[in-house]
VEXTI-811584 format. One record per residue (C-alpha): x, y, z. Coordinates in steps of 0.001 Angstrom, whole numbers, padded with zeros to 6 digits, always signed. Layout:
% residues N
XYZ/...
This chain:
% residues 279
+101187+044477+116645/+101085+047916+117745/+103092+050771+116459/+105555+050917+119403/+106119+047469+119630/+106545+047010+115652/+108934+050238+115631/+111156+048439+118518/+111392+045033+116426/+111911+047105+113261/+115088+048240+115261/+116495+045239+116237/+116458+043584+112730/+118382+047047+111268/+120735+046521+114581/+121127+042785+113610/+121298+042679+109748/+124013+045464+110416/+125978+044511+113375/+125610+040924+113016/+124616+040972+116897/+122096+042904+119538/+121946+043452+123380/+119256+045074+125537/+121773+048174+125919/+121541+048840+122432/+117390+048761+122879/+117466+050696+125957/+119564+053450+125046/+117694+054112+121749/+114492+054088+123572/+115227+055277+126953/+114083+052661+128445/+115818+050656+131807/+117573+047558+131569/+114814+045321+132860/+112391+047115+130355/+114265+046519+127597/+115190+042894+128430/+111368+042437+127970/+111556+043914+124432/+114130+041755+123526/+112204+038298+125107/+109012+039275+123385/+110440+039935+119960/+112415+036917+120684/+109119+034774+121884/+107629+035935+118192/+110876+035178+116237/+112592+032213+118103/+114738+031233+115280/+116364+034525+114675/+118807+035231+117517/+120492+032911+119889/+122514+034118+122880/+126290+033759+123353/+127608+034264+126872/+131526+035007+125352/+129842+038014+123394/+127301+039297+126036/+124853+039624+123096/+122391+037522+121019/+124040+036859+117064/+122182+036546+114345/+121222+033443+113431/+121529+031511+109867/+117917+031369+109635/+118033+035551+110613/+120948+035548+107657/+118513+033205+105278/+115491+035271+105795/+116610+038319+105279/+118937+037579+102168/+115987+040082+100211/+117321+043528+102759/+120566+043081+101439/+120426+046333+099478/+118508+048240+102683/+120353+051453+102975/+122963+051871+105408/+122364+055291+106253/+119145+054578+107663/+120780+051905+109814/+123402+054872+111169/+120335+057332+111622/+118605+055098+114144/+121793+053982+116051/+122563+057004+116601/+118848+058661+117439/+119085+059588+121439/+122516+058265+121763/+124386+059448+124859/+126839+056982+125182/+129929+055388+123082/+128396+053740+120505/+129748+051520+117110/+129045+054395+115172/+130439+057057+117253/+133810+055213+117551/+134827+054174+114184/+132105+055767+111606/+132823+058873+110238/+131181+060909+108125/+132887+063918+106078/+130428+067104+106304/+130231+069877+104068/+129187+072966+104922/+125303+073540+104030/+123413+076390+102729/+122133+079179+105028/+119038+078163+105615/+116875+080523+107534/+112948+079047+109011/+111721+082366+108460/+112803+082344+104728/+111199+078882+104157/+107867+079177+106726/+106176+081401+103223/+107457+078757+100701/+106046+075978+102788/+103005+077754+103028/+102709+078593+099359/+103571+074568+098644/+101467+073206+101037/+097770+075723+100155/+098621+076209+096441/+099477+079635+096485/+101879+082068+094562/+104126+084328+096361/+105590+087688+095342/+108722+086674+097378/+112535+088417+097136/+115110+086499+095340/+118821+087185+094564/+120624+084865+091878/+124528+085539+090817/+123234+087510+087577/+121519+089708+090193/+123049+089962+093276/+120030+092493+094872/+116887+090942+095953/+114698+091452+093263/+110926+090456+093475/+109820+087123+091422/+106039+085982+091746/+106583+081997+092236/+104191+078979+092292/+106265+076320+094378/+105067+072738+094508/+108204+070463+095915/+111762+071158+098120/+114523+069485+096540/+118117+068270+098473/+120847+067556+095953/+123224+066787+098866/+124431+069984+099784/+122113+072724+099177/+117985+072930+099183/+115835+074018+096148/+112507+074963+095415/+110693+073978+092339/+108412+076331+091419/+106466+078018+087949/+108061+081316+087987/+106011+083868+086255/+108528+085857+084977/+110011+082747+082727/+106624+081695+082409/+108363+077941+082644/+108904+076197+085672/+112383+076818+087549/+114659+075892+090226/+115017+078128+093100/+118295+078173+095433/+116215+077929+098868/+119245+080134+100598/+118661+082596+098296/+115469+083803+099406/+114799+086914+101932/+111622+085313+103741/+110106+088395+103033/+106818+087636+100966/+103074+088262+099751/+100593+086006+098606/+099194+086475+095229/+095903+083543+095862/+095847+080455+094255/+098579+078956+092312/+097508+079169+088173/+100225+075733+088027/+100687+072949+089941/+102629+069812+090449/+100296+068432+087403/+101215+070920+084863/+105070+070639+085393/+105377+067882+082481/+109667+067648+083593/+108457+066962+086995/+105687+064002+085912/+107866+062441+083673/+110274+059676+085058/+113051+058748+082746/+115924+055908+083349/+119103+056827+084389/+121612+053825+083288/+125256+053749+084148/+127867+051151+083343/+131238+050920+084109/+133998+053354+082486/+134911+051471+078742/+138856+051985+079514/+138980+049659+082121/+139675+046012+081344/+137230+043622+082292/+138513+042887+085868/+138349+046353+086892/+134659+046719+085225/+133754+043903+087622/+134583+045517+090525/+132795+048712+089869/+129832+046878+088376/+129448+045184+092365/+130139+048500+093508/+127252+050076+092114/+125158+046800+092156/+125113+046533+088818/+123453+043441+086084/+124616+042579+083224/+127337+045909+082695/+124697+048252+083784/+122820+049957+086333/+119560+051814+085327/+118289+054761+088010/+114433+055536+087627/+114295+059498+088392/+111919+062428+087790/+113490+064529+084265/+113377+067110+086544/+115978+065977+088814/+118446+064258+086126/+120892+067047+086507/+121085+066625+090361/+121385+062935+090065/+124684+063364+087801/+125829+065496+090127/+125693+063305+092880/+127210+060393+090617/+130089+062657+089855/+128995+061975+085865/+128287+065762+084887/+131681+066313+083695/+134098+063568+082227/+137442+062878+083718/+140728+062532+082366/+141100+058662+083621/+138978+056043+084085/+139943+055685+088215/+138506+058998+088609/+135505+058831+085939/+135016+055070+086931/+130931+055408+085743/+129506+056758+082495/+126295+057402+081084/+125375+054316+078411/+125361+055891+074779/+121608+055346+074440/+120364+056970+077829/+122831+060027+077601/+120646+060396+074378/+117417+060178+075777/+118144+062234+079104/+120000+065291+076742/+116878+067395+076796/+116585+067593+080258/+120171+068999+081155/+120950+072204+081297/+121589+074138+077986/+124618+075682+077316/+124109+079732+077446/
């Protein structure tokens, strides 16, 4: 199977997995093909997977068979966001996702290409850069010599993971607060391999808020794919704080309905050293 065919077949599997059906229009729209060419792709897929789909004239589509449903059981945790991204690319007609699935969009921080270029080059070539940076404590641009090795997206804004020569430690910097004017200071002295928190993998373990009753806890366990009353999420120690924010457990809420999930006591104790310390 060549790359193009594999990509098209994966798309068919994804659509059928989530929608339970597919027709030539899905494929034609996604890959900018004629309907005849899209029908050929669908026939090729069925030739290689004869038991996956069955045509229903009433739906004017090929529907997933029981064989397909059993075969993809292992993919039940496939990311829904991946499916949404796939069906919306190159979309020119009103599709299912455009018609009835909506996403709440928050304003992202102001990221300018010219500000990002020197940082990406520094990451790519393991360079140190002298670049202007502002913060709430220093609202005027001040030069910082940093040695960046990664970009991090926390769901709302981008951060730069870098060694800061001023603080003599690895820090996270908000990407939108650089001014883009940079001078390269030669090779970095500290790289990703020297970033202990980045290279340390920790387990963040969540469980239902203990204030819930047994039935309520079961609902939360199902929501968060918990087994035996908890869910273990492996992450880099440097990213623990971002994960807690995404899970909304960085702040304790007054009611269990607001809180829903909490860290297990053992997990909280294990990751405390990686959380921001009060100043």
